[in-house]
N, C-alpha and C positions, 0 to 999 in steps of 0.2 A: 623608695623603690620606683624606679621611672617603668612606667608602662608601655608596652610597645604598641605603635601606631596600628591601627587596624588595616588589614589589607584592603585595597581598592576593590570595590565592587567587580569591576571587569576582570581583574586578576584572579579572584575567586571563581569568577565564572569559568574562565579557562583552565584553572586548575582542576576543577570539579569536572568539566567536560572532557578533559583529557583522560581522567580516570574513567569515566564511564565509557568513553569510546574504546579505551584499551581494554576494559573487561568485558564489554557485550558486543564490540563492533560498531563502527560508526553508522552503518545502515540501520541498526535497531536500537538507537538512541535518538529520541525526539526531543524538542525543546521543550515539551512539557515536563518529560522526566528531569530534564537538567533543572528547570527551574524548581521543580518539587524537591529534588535532592538538596536544592540551596536554601529552600524554604522562602522564596522569594517569587513575586508574581510574575506570570509572563510577561507582563507589560515592562517590568523592570529590566528582564532579560532582553526583550527586544529593543529596549531604549540603548542598550550597549551593544548588542549584535542583532540587527533587524532580520537576519535570515540564518539559517543553519550554515550554509556555505561561508558565511563570514566568521563562524567559529573556526570551521576547518582551516581557512586561510590564515587565520591569526596563529593556530597552532602550527601551521605548515611554516609560517614565517619564523617563529621561534625556533623550530628544528632546524631550519636553514641558517639561523644566526649562530647555532653551536655547530652545524656540520662543516660549514665551508673553512672556518679556521682550523678545524680538526684535519679536514684533508690538505689544508695547506701545510702540515707539519709533515707530510710524507715525503719531501725530498731530503729531510734531516734526519731519516731513519738510515741508519748505517750498520746496524748488527741486529742478529737474530731476536735477541732480547726486546730492543727498541721496535721490532716488527712486530713482535708478540704483544707488546703493551699498546701499540698502536692499534693493532685489529681488535684487541679486547675493548678498548676505547670506543672504537667506532661501534661495536655491537652493544655496548652499553647505553650508547646515545640512541641506537634503533630501537632497543628494548625500551627506552623512556618514551619514545613516539610509536610504539609498535603497531598501532591501529593504521598508520600511514603505509605501513608494509604489509599487513595481513588484508586490508581492505583496498588495496592498491588500484587493482582492476575496477572496483565498483566506483572509486573515487574519481578515476580518470575519465570514465564514461560519463560522469555527470559534471565534472568541473574543469572547464576549458582552461583556466588558469595553471591548475595543477598539471594539466597535460603538457603544456610547454615547458614549464620549470622542472618538472620531473626528468624530461630530456636533457635538460641543461646539467641537472645533477648526476646523471649517468654519465655524461662526458666529463664532468668534473671527477667523478670517482674513477673512471678510466685513465685520466691524466694522471691523478694521484697515484694509483697503482703502478702505473708505467714509471714514474718517477721513483717510487719505492724499489721496484726492480733494478732500475739503473743504478741507484744508490747501493745496494746490496752487491751489484756486480763490479762496481767500480772499487768497493771494499774488498773484493777478492772472496765474498761468500758465495757467490752466484755465478753459474758459467751457462748462460743462456743465448741462443742467437737472436737477433733483432725480430725476426719473423715469428719465433717462437714466444717472445717477450710480449708482443702485441696481442698474440693469442691468450697468452696466460693472464695478461691484465684484464682483458674481457672476461675471461673465466672467474676470476677473483670477483669481479663486480656483479656478475650473474649469482655467484654463491653468496655473496654478502647481501644482495637485494633482497633475493628470494628465500633465504635460510629459513626465517620465521614462517614463511608459507608451508614449507616443507614440515616443519615442526608442528604446526597447527593442523596439518593434513593427517598427521600420523596419530594425533590424540586431540581432537577438536574440544574437547570438554576440559582438559587439564594442562595442555601444553604451554598456554601463555599466561597461566596464574603466575603472581608474583614469587610463589614458593618455588618455582621451577625456572627462575630467571637464570640463576647462576649456571646450572647445569646446560641450559639452552645456550647461554652466551659462551661457554667454553667449548661446546661442540661446534658451534659456528666457527669460531676462532681456528679451531683446530683444523677444520675441514678447509677454510680459505687458505690458511697457511700451509696445509698438507699438500695444495696444489704445487709449492715450491720444491718439493722433497726430491723430485727427480733431477733438479737442476743444482741443488746446493752441493757444494764441496762436502767432503767426508766430516769434517769437525763441526761444520755449522749443521749439517743434517742431522747428527748425533746430538747436538746442543737443542736443536728444535725437537726432536723426539723426547729428550729428556723433559724439556719444559711442558710438553703435552702429558707426560706420565706424572709428573709432580702436581700438576692441576687436575687432574681426573678425579671425578667425584667418587667416594667410596662405594 
């Protein structure tokens, strides 16, 4: 039987840090807690990541490496079912790195690099949603004027980016626990795509509402 190669220490550190940040919030997690959770010395942790911001930046890089290709698929969305799958995939990724969204204000106030690159992400999200709306319009599913399309794309970005903060504000103790993931993701996808309902042609509107009902939690 071939044994699996042990994970590299740096990767183990990042995986553990992500779990702790997501569970407790990045401001509440110290490097001492991370090293204790891993049963390694603080010196070993500092060897790989000399500062806490380097852990944040490494996780932010991993998030971006998954986000940008996903946003790049937006122009290929051509019907309501594909839009639903695209939106749910975005929320799954956001959930995986949810500390970046829940703790966004605190992170931006302390990390200059995240400040600039978050602006770029917001622009990319807006461009992606603009492309999605254009694709649905060209396919005949959506009837929306160019001015309203720009506003709708921005509203979708706002909803996507701050949805988990809304969930957290409603129930700080439980909202972002793993057992609540699926319900939170579905609610987010429903509300973002729900912004399209006034502009959808009747059959597409009914299809979207049917998808929402089919995936509602009992």
